[in-house]
N, CA, C and O atoms as a MOPAC input file, in Angstrom:
PM7 MOZYME 1SCF
protein

 N   -208.16300 1  -259.64600 1   -82.62300 1
 C   -207.61900 1  -259.43200 1   -83.95100 1
 C   -208.76500 1  -259.15100 1   -84.91500 1
 O   -209.73600 1  -259.90600 1   -84.96600 1
 N   -208.65500 1  -258.07600 1   -85.67400 1
 C   -209.70400 1  -257.69800 1   -86.61800 1
 C   -209.64100 1  -258.57100 1   -87.86200 1
 O   -208.57700 1  -258.76400 1   -88.44900 1
 N   -210.78500 1  -259.09000 1   -88.24900 1
 C   -210.87800 1  -259.95200 1   -89.42500 1
 C   -210.94100 1  -259.09700 1   -90.68700 1
 O   -211.67700 1  -258.11100 1   -90.73800 1
 N   -210.17400 1  -259.47300 1   -91.69500 1
 C   -210.21100 1  -258.80100 1   -92.98700 1
 C   -210.75100 1  -259.80500 1   -94.00300 1
 O   -210.03900 1  -260.73300 1   -94.38900 1
 N   -212.00700 1  -259.63200 1   -94.44400 1
 C   -212.60200 1  -260.61400 1   -95.34500 1
 C   -211.94200 1  -260.63300 1   -96.71000 1
 O   -211.78900 1  -261.69700 1   -97.31000 1
 N   -211.55300 1  -259.47500 1   -97.20500 1
 C   -210.92900 1  -259.40000 1   -98.51900 1
 C   -210.03800 1  -258.17600 1   -98.56400 1
 O   -210.43300 1  -257.09000 1   -98.14100 1
 N   -208.85000 1  -258.35700 1   -99.07200 1
 C   -207.96200 1  -257.22600 1   -99.33500 1
 C   -208.07600 1  -256.96900 1  -100.83200 1
 O   -207.75400 1  -257.83200 1  -101.64800 1
 N   -208.53300 1  -255.78500 1  -101.17700 1
 C   -208.72200 1  -255.42800 1  -102.58300 1
 C   -207.71200 1  -254.34200 1  -102.92300 1
 O   -207.72600 1  -253.26400 1  -102.33000 1
 N   -206.84600 1  -254.62600 1  -103.86900 1
 C   -205.83900 1  -253.65000 1  -104.29600 1
 C   -206.16700 1  -253.18600 1  -105.70200 1
 O   -206.46700 1  -253.97800 1  -106.59600 1
 N   -206.09800 1  -251.86400 1  -105.86300 1
 C   -206.43900 1  -251.25100 1  -107.14600 1
 C   -205.19900 1  -250.66600 1  -107.81300 1
 O   -204.22800 1  -250.31400 1  -107.14300 1
 N   -205.24300 1  -250.56900 1  -109.12200 1
 C   -204.21200 1  -249.87000 1  -109.88300 1
 C   -204.42500 1  -248.36400 1  -109.73900 1
 O   -205.45500 1  -247.93100 1  -109.22300 1
 N   -203.47700 1  -247.58100 1  -110.18300 1
 C   -203.57300 1  -246.11700 1  -110.08800 1
 C   -204.81000 1  -245.55800 1  -110.77300 1
 O   -205.33700 1  -244.52900 1  -110.34900 1
 N   -205.28800 1  -246.22600 1  -111.83700 1
 C   -206.46700 1  -245.74800 1  -112.56000 1
 C   -207.78200 1  -246.21000 1  -111.92200 1
 O   -208.85700 1  -245.93300 1  -112.45200 1
 N   -207.70000 1  -246.91500 1  -110.78300 1
 C   -208.89300 1  -247.37100 1  -110.08600 1
 C   -209.37500 1  -248.74800 1  -110.48900 1
 O   -210.34400 1  -249.24700 1  -109.91700 1
 N   -208.72800 1  -249.37900 1  -111.45900 1
 C   -209.13000 1  -250.72100 1  -111.88500 1
 C   -208.55900 1  -251.77000 1  -110.92700 1
 O   -207.60700 1  -251.50300 1  -110.19300 1
 N   -209.14300 1  -252.94400 1  -110.94500 1
 C   -208.76400 1  -254.01700 1  -110.03700 1
 C   -207.38200 1  -254.55900 1  -110.35900 1
 O   -207.07800 1  -254.85700 1  -111.51400 1
 N   -206.53900 1  -254.68600 1  -109.32600 1
 C   -205.21800 1  -255.30000 1  -109.47700 1
 C   -205.22000 1  -256.70300 1  -108.89800 1
 O   -204.81500 1  -257.65300 1  -109.56700 1
 N   -205.68500 1  -256.84200 1  -107.62800 1
 C   -205.71500 1  -258.16500 1  -107.01800 1
 C   -206.69900 1  -258.21300 1  -105.85800 1
 O   -207.04400 1  -257.18900 1  -105.26900 1
 N   -207.14200 1  -259.42900 1  -105.54300 1
 C   -208.00800 1  -259.68700 1  -104.39400 1
 C   -207.34600 1  -260.80200 1  -103.59700 1
 O   -207.01000 1  -261.84900 1  -104.15000 1
 N   -207.15700 1  -260.57700 1  -102.28200 1
 C   -206.54300 1  -261.57000 1  -101.40300 1
 C   -207.56900 1  -261.96900 1  -100.35000 1
 O   -208.16200 1  -261.11000 1   -99.69800 1
 N   -207.77800 1  -263.26800 1  -100.18600 1
 C   -208.73800 1  -263.79500 1   -99.21500 1
 C   -207.98700 1  -264.66600 1   -98.21600 1
 O   -207.14400 1  -265.47600 1   -98.60200 1
 N   -208.29700 1  -264.49700 1   -96.92400 1
 C   -207.66400 1  -265.29000 1   -95.87800 1
 C   -208.73500 1  -265.88700 1   -94.97000 1
 O   -209.79700 1  -265.29200 1   -94.78400 1
 N   -208.45800 1  -267.06300 1   -94.40500 1
 C   -209.35000 1  -267.71900 1   -93.43800 1
 C   -210.76000 1  -267.92000 1   -93.97200 1
 O   -211.73300 1  -267.73700 1   -93.24000 1
 N   -210.87800 1  -268.29200 1   -95.23400 1
 C   -212.18300 1  -268.50700 1   -95.85000 1
 C   -212.57600 1  -269.98100 1   -95.69100 1
 O   -211.82300 1  -270.88100 1   -96.06100 1
 N   -213.76300 1  -270.20400 1   -95.13700 1
 C   -214.28200 1  -271.56400 1   -94.96300 1
 C   -215.07000 1  -271.98800 1   -96.20000 1
 O   -215.00800 1  -273.14700 1   -96.61200 1
 N   -215.82000 1  -271.03600 1   -96.80100 1
 C   -216.67300 1  -271.33900 1   -97.95200 1
 C   -216.55900 1  -270.19900 1   -98.95900 1
 O   -216.60700 1  -269.02800 1   -98.58200 1
 N   -216.41000 1  -270.53900 1  -100.23200 1
 C   -216.26800 1  -269.57200 1  -101.32500 1
 C   -217.27600 1  -269.94000 1  -102.40300 1
 O   -217.31800 1  -271.08900 1  -102.84100 1
 N   -218.09800 1  -268.96800 1  -102.84300 1
 C   -219.10700 1  -269.20100 1  -103.88100 1
 C   -218.99500 1  -268.06800 1  -104.89800 1
 O   -219.23100 1  -266.90700 1  -104.56300 1
 N   -218.63900 1  -268.39700 1  -106.13000 1
 C   -218.51800 1  -267.42500 1  -107.22000 1
 C   -219.64000 1  -267.68500 1  -108.21000 1
 O   -219.86100 1  -268.81800 1  -108.63600 1
 N   -220.35200 1  -266.60900 1  -108.57400 1
 C   -221.45100 1  -266.74600 1  -109.53500 1
 C   -221.44500 1  -265.55500 1  -110.48600 1
 O   -221.33000 1  -264.40700 1  -110.05500 1
 N   -221.56900 1  -265.83500 1  -111.78700 1
 C   -221.67700 1  -264.76100 1  -112.77200 1
 C   -223.11900 1  -264.27400 1  -112.78400 1
 O   -224.04200 1  -265.05700 1  -113.00800 1
 N   -223.31100 1  -262.98900 1  -112.54500 1
 C   -224.64700 1  -262.41000 1  -112.45900 1
 C   -225.11000 1  -261.81000 1  -113.77400 1
 O   -226.31000 1  -261.73500 1  -114.04200 1
 N   -224.16500 1  -261.38500 1  -114.58800 1
 C   -224.44500 1  -260.75100 1  -115.87100 1
 C   -223.18700 1  -260.91200 1  -116.70800 1
 O   -222.19200 1  -261.46200 1  -116.23600 1
 N   -223.22500 1  -260.44200 1  -117.93500 1
 C   -222.07500 1  -260.55500 1  -118.82600 1
 C   -220.81900 1  -259.95500 1  -118.19500 1
 O   -219.72800 1  -260.50400 1  -118.34700 1
 N   -220.96300 1  -258.84400 1  -117.49600 1
 C   -219.81900 1  -258.13400 1  -116.94700 1
 C   -219.90300 1  -257.96600 1  -115.43100 1
 O   -219.39200 1  -256.98300 1  -114.89500 1
 N   -220.54300 1  -258.91200 1  -114.72700 1
 C   -220.68900 1  -258.78500 1  -113.27600 1
 C   -220.63400 1  -260.15800 1  -112.60700 1
 O   -221.21500 1  -261.12800 1  -113.09300 1
 N   -219.91900 1  -260.21500 1  -111.47600 1
 C   -219.76500 1  -261.43900 1  -110.71400 1
 C   -220.01200 1  -261.15900 1  -109.24100 1
 O   -219.70100 1  -260.08000 1  -108.73600 1
 N   -220.57600 1  -262.14900 1  -108.56300 1
 C   -220.85000 1  -262.07300 1  -107.13600 1
 C   -220.08000 1  -263.18900 1  -106.46200 1
 O   -220.05200 1  -264.31800 1  -106.95200 1
 N   -219.44600 1  -262.86900 1  -105.32100 1
 C   -218.74100 1  -263.87900 1  -104.54400 1
 C   -219.29900 1  -263.84000 1  -103.12800 1
 O   -219.33000 1  -262.78500 1  -102.49500 1
 N   -219.73900 1  -264.98700 1  -102.63800 1
 C   -220.16700 1  -265.11900 1  -101.25600 1
 C   -219.04800 1  -265.77000 1  -100.46100 1
 O   -218.51900 1  -266.80500 1  -100.86700 1
 N   -218.68700 1  -265.17800 1   -99.34400 1
 C   -217.60800 1  -265.69600 1   -98.50700 1
 C   -218.13800 1  -265.99700 1   -97.11200 1
 O   -218.82300 1  -265.16600 1   -96.51500 1
 N   -217.83100 1  -267.16100 1   -96.59700 1
 C   -218.07000 1  -267.45500 1   -95.19400 1
 C   -216.69800 1  -267.67200 1   -94.57600 1
 O   -215.92800 1  -268.52800 1   -95.01300 1
 N   -216.40800 1  -266.87900 1   -93.55200 1
 C   -215.10900 1  -266.93300 1   -92.90800 1
 C   -215.07700 1  -268.05000 1   -91.87100 1
 O   -216.12500 1  -268.55000 1   -91.46100 1
 N   -213.88700 1  -268.43800 1   -91.45000 1
 C   -213.73600 1  -269.47400 1   -90.42400 1
 C   -214.47400 1  -269.08200 1   -89.14500 1
 O   -214.93100 1  -269.95200 1   -88.40500 1
 N   -214.59500 1  -267.77300 1   -88.87800 1
 C   -215.29400 1  -267.27800 1   -87.68500 1
 C   -216.81700 1  -267.37800 1   -87.81200 1
 O   -217.52900 1  -267.22800 1   -86.81900 1
 N   -217.32900 1  -267.63300 1   -89.04000 1
 C   -218.76300 1  -267.69600 1   -89.28100 1
 C   -219.32800 1  -266.42600 1   -89.89700 1
 O   -220.46200 1  -266.43100 1   -90.37400 1
 N   -218.55800 1  -265.32700 1   -89.89900 1
 C   -219.02900 1  -264.09500 1   -90.54100 1
 C   -219.14700 1  -264.32000 1   -92.04500 1
 O   -218.39800 1  -265.09500 1   -92.63900 1
 N   -220.12200 1  -263.61100 1   -92.64900 1
 C   -220.35800 1  -263.74600 1   -94.08500 1
 C   -220.18300 1  -262.38900 1   -94.76900 1
 O   -220.54400 1  -261.34700 1   -94.22400 1
 N   -219.62300 1  -262.43300 1   -95.96800 1
 C   -219.37100 1  -261.21800 1   -96.75000 1
 C   -219.78400 1  -261.45400 1   -98.19200 1
 O   -219.84200 1  -262.59000 1   -98.66400 1
 N   -220.06700 1  -260.36400 1   -98.87600 1
 C   -220.36000 1  -260.39800 1  -100.30200 1
 C   -219.33000 1  -259.53300 1  -101.01200 1
 O   -219.09900 1  -258.38400 1  -100.63700 1
 N   -218.72300 1  -260.09500 1  -102.02600 1
 C   -217.75200 1  -259.38000 1  -102.83700 1
 C   -218.34400 1  -259.26500 1  -104.23400 1
 O   -218.65500 1  -260.27500 1  -104.86400 1
 N   -218.50000 1  -258.03500 1  -104.71800 1
 C   -219.04700 1  -257.79700 1  -106.05600 1
 C   -217.93600 1  -257.31800 1  -106.96800 1
 O   -217.17400 1  -256.41800 1  -106.61500 1
 N   -217.84700 1  -257.91700 1  -108.13300 1
 C   -216.89500 1  -257.52200 1  -109.17200 1
 C   -217.69200 1  -257.16900 1  -110.41400 1
 O   -218.62700 1  -257.88400 1  -110.77200 1
 N   -217.33900 1  -256.08100 1  -111.07300 1
 C   -218.02100 1  -255.72800 1  -112.30700 1
 C   -217.05900 1  -254.99300 1  -113.22500 1
 O   -216.13100 1  -254.32000 1  -112.77700 1
 N   -217.30500 1  -255.13700 1  -114.51700 1
 C   -216.47600 1  -254.45300 1  -115.50000 1
 C   -217.21100 1  -253.21000 1  -115.96000 1
 O   -218.39400 1  -253.25200 1  -116.29700 1
 N   -216.48300 1  -252.10100 1  -115.96600 1
 C   -217.00700 1  -250.83500 1  -116.46700 1
 C   -216.01500 1  -250.33800 1  -117.50300 1
 O   -214.92800 1  -249.87000 1  -117.16500 1
 N   -216.40000 1  -250.44500 1  -118.76500 1
 C   -215.45600 1  -250.14200 1  -119.83900 1
 C   -214.36500 1  -251.21000 1  -119.84900 1
 O   -214.66700 1  -252.40200 1  -119.92200 1
 N   -213.12400 1  -250.80100 1  -119.77700 1
 C   -212.00400 1  -251.74200 1  -119.76400 1
 C   -211.51500 1  -252.04300 1  -118.35100 1
 O   -210.54800 1  -252.78700 1  -118.18200 1
 N   -212.16100 1  -251.48100 1  -117.33600 1
 C   -211.72200 1  -251.64200 1  -115.95100 1
 C   -212.63000 1  -252.59500 1  -115.18600 1
 O   -213.84100 1  -252.61700 1  -115.40400 1
 N   -212.05200 1  -253.36800 1  -114.30300 1
 C   -212.82600 1  -254.20800 1  -113.38400 1
 C   -212.83400 1  -253.51700 1  -112.03600 1
 O   -211.78500 1  -253.11200 1  -111.53400 1
 N   -214.00700 1  -253.38100 1  -111.45100 1
 C   -214.19800 1  -252.72600 1  -110.14900 1
 C   -214.55600 1  -253.78700 1  -109.11000 1
 O   -214.98600 1  -254.88600 1  -109.46300 1
 N   -214.37800 1  -253.45800 1  -107.83200 1
 C   -214.68700 1  -254.41200 1  -106.76100 1
 C   -215.20200 1  -253.68300 1  -105.54100 1
 O   -214.81700 1  -252.54800 1  -105.26100 1
 N   -216.10600 1  -254.37700 1  -104.80000 1
 C   -216.63700 1  -253.83300 1  -103.54300 1
 C   -216.94700 1  -255.03300 1  -102.63700 1
 O   -217.47900 1  -256.04700 1  -103.09000 1
 N   -216.60400 1  -254.89900 1  -101.35100 1
 C   -216.86300 1  -255.95700 1  -100.39000 1
 C   -217.74900 1  -255.40100 1   -99.27300 1
 O   -217.48600 1  -254.32200 1   -98.74200 1
 N   -218.81000 1  -256.15500 1   -98.91800 1
 C   -219.74600 1  -255.73800 1   -97.87500 1
 C   -220.03900 1  -256.90300 1   -96.95200 1
 O   -220.02900 1  -258.05700 1   -97.38100 1
 N   -220.30000 1  -256.60800 1   -95.68200 1
 C   -220.71500 1  -257.64500 1   -94.74200 1
 C   -222.16000 1  -258.01800 1   -95.03100 1
 O   -222.99800 1  -257.15000 1   -95.27600 1
 N   -222.44600 1  -259.31400 1   -95.00200 1
 C   -223.79900 1  -259.81600 1   -95.28600 1
 C   -224.64900 1  -259.76200 1   -94.03500 1
 O   -225.82000 1  -260.14100 1   -94.06800 1

């Protein structure tokens, strides 16, 4: 079964609608700047991911990468 660290759903204009996390063992949220946040995820399987959120204008953007 393929692990999905984060399901990121966007609105039609490309802005963030929702983030869904499953099977997360450890969650770490840190504000990096006025309009930017970093989330570190450790999954139950031991895999680690980084989720970056940032605001650009009135929109919030998101990107998830394997650590």
